[in-house]
C-alpha positions in Angstrom: 30.2 218.5 -31.3 30.5 218.2 -34.5 33.7 218.5 -36.2 34.3 221.8 -37.7 33.6 222.3 -41.7 31.2 218.6 -41.5 27.8 219.0 -42.5 24.5 218.2 -40.1 24.0 214.7 -41.2 20.2 214.0 -42.0 17.6 211.0 -42.1 17.6 209.6 -45.7 14.0 209.1 -45.6 13.8 213.1 -45.3 15.3 214.4 -48.7 15.8 218.3 -48.6 13.7 218.8 -52.0 10.6 216.5 -50.4 11.4 218.8 -46.4 7.7 220.9 -45.8 8.4 224.2 -44.5 7.6 224.0 -40.9 10.8 221.4 -41.1 13.3 223.9 -42.3 12.1 226.7 -40.1 13.4 227.0 -36.6 9.1 227.4 -35.2 5.9 226.8 -36.7 5.4 223.2 -36.2 1.4 222.5 -35.3 0.8 219.1 -34.7 2.7 215.8 -33.2 3.4 214.8 -36.8 5.1 217.5 -37.9 7.1 217.7 -34.3 8.6 214.3 -35.3 9.4 215.2 -38.4 11.2 218.6 -36.8 13.0 216.8 -33.9 14.2 213.7 -36.4 15.4 216.6 -38.9 17.8 217.4 -36.6 18.5 214.8 -34.5 17.3 215.7 -31.2 18.1 213.7 -28.2 16.2 215.4 -25.5 13.1 217.5 -24.9 12.9 220.4 -22.3 9.6 220.9 -21.3 9.1 224.4 -19.5 7.0 226.8 -18.0 7.3 230.0 -16.2 6.4 230.4 -12.4 5.4 233.5 -10.4 8.7 234.6 -10.9 9.3 234.1 -14.5 11.4 231.0 -14.1 11.9 228.0 -16.0 10.0 225.2 -14.3 9.6 221.7 -16.0 10.9 218.3 -16.9 13.4 217.2 -19.2 12.6 213.7 -21.4 14.1 211.5 -24.2 12.6 213.2 -27.5 10.7 209.6 -28.4 9.0 209.5 -25.0 8.0 212.9 -25.8 6.2 211.9 -28.8 4.6 208.8 -27.7 1.4 210.7 -26.4 3.0 210.8 -22.7 1.6 212.1 -19.7 3.1 215.5 -18.6 2.2 216.8 -14.7 3.8 219.0 -12.2 2.8 219.4 -8.4 1.0 222.8 -7.8 3.4 223.7 -5.5 6.1 225.5 -7.5 3.7 227.6 -8.7 2.7 229.2 -4.9 6.9 229.4 -4.0 9.1 232.9 -3.1 12.1 233.4 -5.1 13.7 231.7 -2.2 12.0 228.7 -2.2 9.7 229.1 0.6 5.8 228.5 0.8 3.5 231.6 2.2 1.0 230.8 5.0 -2.7 230.3 4.6 -4.3 233.8 5.5 -5.9 237.2 3.9 -7.3 235.3 1.1 -5.2 232.7 0.4 -5.0 228.8 1.2 -3.5 225.7 -0.3 -6.4 223.6 -2.3 -7.7 220.6 -0.6 -6.7 218.6 -3.8 -3.5 219.9 -4.5 -3.6 217.2 -6.9 -0.6 217.2 -10.1 -1.2 220.0 -12.8 -0.6 218.8 -16.5 1.8 220.0 -18.7 0.3 220.9 -22.3 2.9 221.5 -24.7 2.4 224.8 -27.2 4.0 223.3 -29.8 4.1 226.7 -31.6 7.0 227.7 -29.1 9.1 224.6 -30.1 12.6 225.6 -30.4 16.8 224.4 -29.8 18.4 225.2 -27.2 21.4 226.1 -28.9 23.8 226.6 -26.2 23.8 222.5 -25.2 26.3 220.1 -26.3 23.8 217.4 -27.0 20.9 218.2 -29.8 18.5 219.8 -27.4 15.0 221.2 -28.0 13.2 222.9 -25.5 9.2 223.9 -25.8 7.0 226.3 -23.4 3.7 224.3 -22.1 0.9 225.6 -20.4 -0.9 224.2 -17.3 -4.4 223.0 -16.8 -6.5 220.7 -14.4 -6.5 217.1 -15.0 -10.4 218.2 -16.2 -8.9 220.8 -18.4 -9.3 223.6 -17.2 -6.7 226.5 -17.2 -4.7 227.1 -14.2 -6.1 230.6 -13.2 -3.4 231.9 -11.1 -0.1 230.6 -13.3 1.4 233.8 -15.1 0.9 232.5 -19.2 -2.8 231.7 -18.1 -2.6 235.3 -16.9 -1.8 237.0 -19.8 -3.9 234.8 -22.1 -6.8 235.6 -19.9 -6.3 239.9 -20.2 -5.8 239.0 -23.7 -9.0 237.3 -24.2 -10.8 239.9 -22.2 -9.8 242.0 -25.4 -10.9 239.6 -28.0 -14.5 239.3 -26.7 -14.6 243.3 -27.3 -13.3 242.9 -30.6 -9.9 244.2 -30.1 -6.5 243.0 -30.3 -3.2 244.1 -28.0 -0.4 244.7 -29.7 2.7 245.0 -27.7 7.1 245.4 -27.4 9.2 245.1 -24.8 12.5 246.7 -24.2 14.6 245.0 -21.9 17.4 246.4 -20.0 20.1 243.9 -18.2 23.7 244.5 -16.9 26.8 242.2 -17.3 28.8 242.1 -14.0 32.1 240.1 -13.4 31.3 236.8 -11.9 30.1 236.9 -7.3 29.5 233.9 -5.9 29.5 235.3 -2.5 26.5 237.6 -2.2 27.9 239.5 0.7 30.4 241.3 -1.8 29.3 244.1 -4.1 28.6 243.6 -7.6 31.1 244.7 -10.3 31.0 246.0 -13.5 32.8 243.4 -15.9 36.2 244.0 -17.7 35.5 244.2 -21.3 38.3 243.4 -24.4 40.2 246.7 -23.6 41.1 244.3 -20.4 39.8 247.9 -18.4 37.1 247.7 -16.0 34.0 249.3 -17.8 32.5 252.5 -16.5 28.9 254.3 -17.0 27.7 257.3 -19.1 28.6 255.1 -21.9 24.3 255.5 -23.6 24.3 255.0 -27.3 27.7 254.5 -27.4 29.1 251.9 -30.4 32.4 251.7 -28.6 30.5 250.5 -25.2 29.0 247.8 -27.2 32.0 246.9 -28.7 33.6 245.7 -25.4 31.7 242.5 -25.4 31.6 241.6 -29.0 31.9 238.4 -28.8 29.7 237.9 -26.0 26.9 239.8 -28.0 27.9 238.2 -30.9 27.0 234.4 -29.2 23.8 236.4 -27.9 22.5 237.0 -31.5 23.4 233.4 -32.6 22.0 231.9 -29.7 18.7 233.7 -30.3 18.6 233.3 -34.5 18.9 229.4 -33.6 15.6 229.7 -31.3 14.1 232.0 -33.8 14.1 234.7 -31.4 13.8 238.3 -33.6 16.0 241.0 -31.7 14.8 244.4 -33.3 17.9 246.5 -31.4 20.7 246.6 -28.8 22.1 249.5 -27.6 24.7 250.3 -24.7 22.5 252.2 -21.8 24.1 254.8 -19.5 25.0 252.4 -16.5 28.3 250.8 -16.5 27.7 247.4 -18.4 24.1 248.0 -18.7 22.5 246.8 -22.4 19.5 247.0 -23.7 17.6 244.9 -26.3 14.3 245.9 -28.2 12.0 243.3 -29.7 9.8 243.7 -32.3 6.2 244.2 -32.0 3.7 241.5 -31.5 0.7 239.3 -29.6 1.6 239.7 -26.1 1.7 236.3 -25.6 4.6 235.2 -27.7 6.6 239.0 -27.0 6.2 237.5 -23.1 7.5 233.6 -24.5 10.1 235.8 -26.6 11.3 237.7 -23.2 11.0 234.3 -21.3 13.1 232.9 -23.7 15.8 236.1 -24.1 16.9 236.2 -20.2 17.4 232.8 -20.2 19.2 233.2 -23.5 21.4 236.0 -22.4 22.0 234.6 -19.2 23.5 231.7 -20.6 25.6 233.4 -23.1 27.2 235.7 -20.6 28.4 232.8 -18.5 29.8 231.2 -21.4 32.3 234.1 -21.2 32.8 234.0 -17.3 30.4 237.1 -16.9 26.6 237.7 -15.0 24.3 239.0 -16.6 21.6 239.9 -14.1 17.6 241.6 -14.7 17.8 242.8 -10.9 16.2 246.2 -11.0 19.1 247.8 -9.0 22.4 245.8 -9.0 24.6 248.3 -8.5 24.6 250.9 -5.7 25.5 254.6 -7.6 24.4 253.0 -11.1 21.0 253.5 -13.0 18.4 250.8 -12.7 17.3 248.2 -15.3 13.7 249.0 -16.9 11.3 246.5 -18.9 9.7 249.3 -20.9 6.6 248.1 -22.5 4.8 250.0 -25.6 1.1 249.1 -26.2 -1.3 249.8 -28.9 -4.8 248.3 -29.2 -5.9 247.1 -33.0 -9.7 246.9 -34.1 -9.9 243.2 -35.0 -12.6 244.1 -37.9 -10.6 246.8 -39.5 -7.3 245.9 -38.3 -6.8 249.6 -37.7 -5.3 251.4 -34.4 -8.0 252.4 -32.2 -5.8 255.2 -31.1 -5.8 257.0 -33.8 -9.1 258.5 -36.2 -9.1 258.6 -39.7 -8.0 262.1 -39.8 -5.2 261.2 -37.3 -6.0 262.9 -34.2 -6.3 260.5 -31.0 -9.6 258.9 -30.2 -11.1 258.7 -27.0 -10.3 255.4 -26.4 -6.6 256.6 -26.5 -7.1 258.8 -23.6 -9.5 256.5 -22.1 -6.3 253.4 -21.8 -4.0 256.9 -20.6 -6.4 257.2 -18.0 -6.9 253.9 -17.2 -3.0 253.5 -16.9 -2.8 256.6 -14.4 -5.8 255.1 -12.2 -4.6 251.9 -12.1 -0.5 251.3 -12.4 0.0 252.4 -8.7 -2.1 249.4 -7.8 -0.9 246.8 -10.2 2.7 248.1 -8.8 3.6 244.7 -7.1 3.4 242.9 -10.4 5.7 245.7 -12.5 8.1 246.0 -9.5 8.0 242.2 -7.6 11.0 242.5 -5.3 12.3 244.6 -2.1 14.8 245.6 -4.5 12.8 247.0 -7.1 11.5 249.7 -5.3 15.5 250.6 -4.6 15.3 252.0 -9.0 12.4 253.9 -8.3 13.6 256.9 -6.2 13.5 260.5 -7.1 15.7 262.2 -9.7 16.4 258.7 -10.9 16.3 257.6 -14.9 12.8 255.8 -13.4 9.9 257.4 -13.5 8.1 257.7 -10.1 4.9 259.1 -11.1 1.7 258.6 -13.1 1.7 261.8 -15.6 2.2 261.3 -19.1 3.5 263.3 -22.0 3.9 263.3 -25.8 7.6 262.0 -26.1 8.7 262.9 -22.7 11.1 260.1 -21.0 10.4 261.5 -17.7 6.9 260.4 -17.4 5.6 257.1 -16.6 3.5 256.4 -19.6 5.3 258.4 -22.7 3.3 258.5 -26.1 6.2 258.4 -28.7 6.5 260.2 -31.8 5.0 258.3 -34.3 2.4 258.4 -37.2 -1.2 257.6 -36.7 -1.5 253.9 -37.6 1.8 253.4 -35.0 0.7 255.5 -31.8 1.4 253.6 -29.0 2.0 254.1 -25.3 4.9 253.3 -23.5 4.8 252.1 -19.9 8.3 252.8 -18.4 7.4 251.9 -15.0 7.9 248.1 -15.0 11.6 247.1 -14.2 13.3 244.0 -15.6 13.1 241.8 -12.7 9.6 241.2 -13.4 7.6 238.5 -14.9 7.2 239.3 -18.7 3.6 237.6 -18.3 3.0 239.5 -15.5 3.9 242.7 -16.4 2.3 242.3 -20.0 -1.0 241.0 -17.9 -1.2 244.2 -15.5 0.0 246.6 -18.4 -3.2 245.8 -20.5 -5.4 245.5 -18.0 -5.0 248.8 -16.9 -5.4 250.1 -20.2 -8.3 248.2 -21.0 -9.7 249.0 -17.4 -9.7 252.7 -18.5 -11.5 251.9 -22.1 -14.1 249.8 -20.2 -14.8 252.5 -17.3 -14.1 256.0 -19.7 -11.0 256.8 -17.3 -10.1 260.4 -18.0 -6.6 261.3 -17.9 -4.6 264.5 -17.3 -3.3 266.9 -19.0 -0.2 265.8 -20.8 2.9 267.7 -19.4 6.1 268.5 -21.2 8.4 269.5 -18.7 10.7 267.4 -16.0 8.6 265.7 -14.3 10.8 262.6 -12.5 12.1 264.9 -9.3 8.7 265.6 -8.1 6.6 263.7 -5.3 6.9 259.9 -5.6 3.1 258.9 -6.7 3.6 255.3 -6.7 4.1 252.8 -3.2 7.3 253.0 -1.7 8.1 249.5 -1.0 6.9 246.1 -1.1 4.0 245.4 1.5 2.2 248.9 0.8 1.9 247.9 -2.9 0.5 244.5 -1.6 -2.3 246.5 0.1 -3.1 248.4 -3.0 -2.9 245.0 -5.4 -5.6 243.4 -3.6 -7.8 246.4 -3.2 -8.2 247.0 -6.4 -12.0 245.0 -7.2 -11.2 246.2 -11.4 -7.9 244.3 -11.5 -8.8 241.8 -9.5 -11.9 240.5 -11.9 -9.6 241.0 -14.7 -6.4 238.9 -13.4 -8.6 236.4 -11.4 -8.9 236.2 -7.5 -7.4 232.8 -7.5 -4.3 234.8 -9.3 -4.1 237.9 -6.9 -4.7 236.2 -4.0 -1.9 233.4 -4.5 1.0 236.6 -5.8 -0.3 238.8 -2.6 0.8 235.5 -0.3 3.8 235.3 -2.0 5.1 238.7 -1.9 4.6 239.0 1.9 6.3 235.6 2.2 9.1 237.4 0.3 8.9 240.5 2.1 9.3 238.3 5.4 12.3 236.1 4.5 13.7 240.0 3.4 13.4 241.0 6.8 15.8 238.6 8.3 18.9 239.6 6.8 20.8 242.3 8.5 21.9 244.6 5.4 25.5 246.1 5.7 24.0 249.7 6.2 22.6 248.6 9.2 26.1 247.5 10.7 27.7 250.5 9.6 25.6 253.1 10.7 23.7 251.3 14.0 26.3 248.7 15.3 28.4 251.5 17.3 26.1 254.2 17.3 22.7 253.7 18.8 
C-alpha cells in the first residue's frame, strides 16, 4: 500500500507531457501497444481475464501483466458455461446434449473494457473477454455473445438499440449460515434499518462510508453512476446508469454487481441481488429503459417528426406483450425470482402497458419525443444483465418485425389483477422453449443449453426441505 500523501511513481519513459489520452484515461485502449503503455503507467502486476457465465458470475483466469501482453493464448473449457448456480451439470435431453468435441474455448480480451480493480491491494487490472471457438467462430450459447447476436439483428435493419438499466439490491447483515433468514444491517445511527424509506436521503446517509466506497471504486473503473436512491425495502438501494450501447451497459452492470459486493464486504456487510431476499420486504428489480435509433438519421424511431408515436413504437410494445411471458426465465431465472412476482407487490405481474404507470409491466415514462422509451419493469436484479437485455430487446424487435399490435394503454392500478406471467420456473422454461421466434433470435444452442440448466437447478431446489414444510407439515399431516 502506498503511504498517505505520497504520489504514485510513474515510469521515466512516460513523461506526463508526452502521455497520449488513452493512457491518462481509465478506458479507451485500442491495441496491444496501448495496453502495454496503460499497464506500465499504472504499475499493474496482475490481470484478471473475466467473462460472464449463464448466471452472470465472473469466470476466467488471472495472470501476470507481462504474460498478458506477450501474445499468450487464453482458453477456458466449455463446461463452466453449462453449469448450474450450484455447480452441477444438466443431463442430456429436451434438445440439449454436450458437444462431442468438448475442447477449450478461446478467451478474446475486449481491450476497450480494460480497467483497474480498485479493491485489490496489489496493482491489478481486469478485462472482459469474449468466447470463441478455436476457428474463431463466436460461441453461440455464452451470454455476451447472445446479446451481441440481438444487437446485430437490429444493426442489420439499420437500427441501434439504446438501453438504461436500473439495479436494485439489499444491504444485509453478514450471515454465513444459510439456514438463518437475512436481516437488515445496522446503519451509522447504530440502529437496525427499517423499511418505508423510499427516496429517503437519511436512509442513504445511514451508509455514507459504504456508498462513498461504491462511488470511489466505480470512478476508478470508469463506471458512471447516474443516480443512487434508497428504495422502499429495509436497506434496499437502487443505482441508475446512463443510457447507451447494450453490450457496454451490460458490461457495466456485470462490473457494478462485483463492485458493490466488494464495497459491502469492506464494511462487514453483504450486498445481495437476490430477487426476494427478505420475507415481508419488497423484491429487487432490474428495470430496463429501451429506445431505438435510426442509424442513418440518428432519430428515435419511436417518435414521428411531429412528436407523435410511430407504428414502430406500438409494434415494439406489442412484441413485449406477446413474447416477454415466454422469455420470463431470462428475467426471473431462479425459484426465488418468482417470490417477487406476486399480486399486490411492487413488481408488475401483468403484460399491460401505460403512460407513466408503474403498476404496468411496460411503462412509458414522461419525456420529450426524442427521449421516448419503453421501460420493462419485469426483470429482477438476480438476472444476468446480458441475457435480460438480450431477451427484452429481442421481444421488442420481434414485435417490430412482425407488426405486433399492443393492447390499449391503461391508466389504473393493475398489479392487483390476475397474474399474466408463469408462476414458476418449470412453466417458464416450457414457454421459453416453445417460442420459435425467440429461439431464432437468441440461437437454438443457447435456448437448449439455458433451458437444461434451469431444469437442473429446479431439481436441485427440490432436494431442499424448507422451514414452511417443517412448520406446517411436520405435526399436522
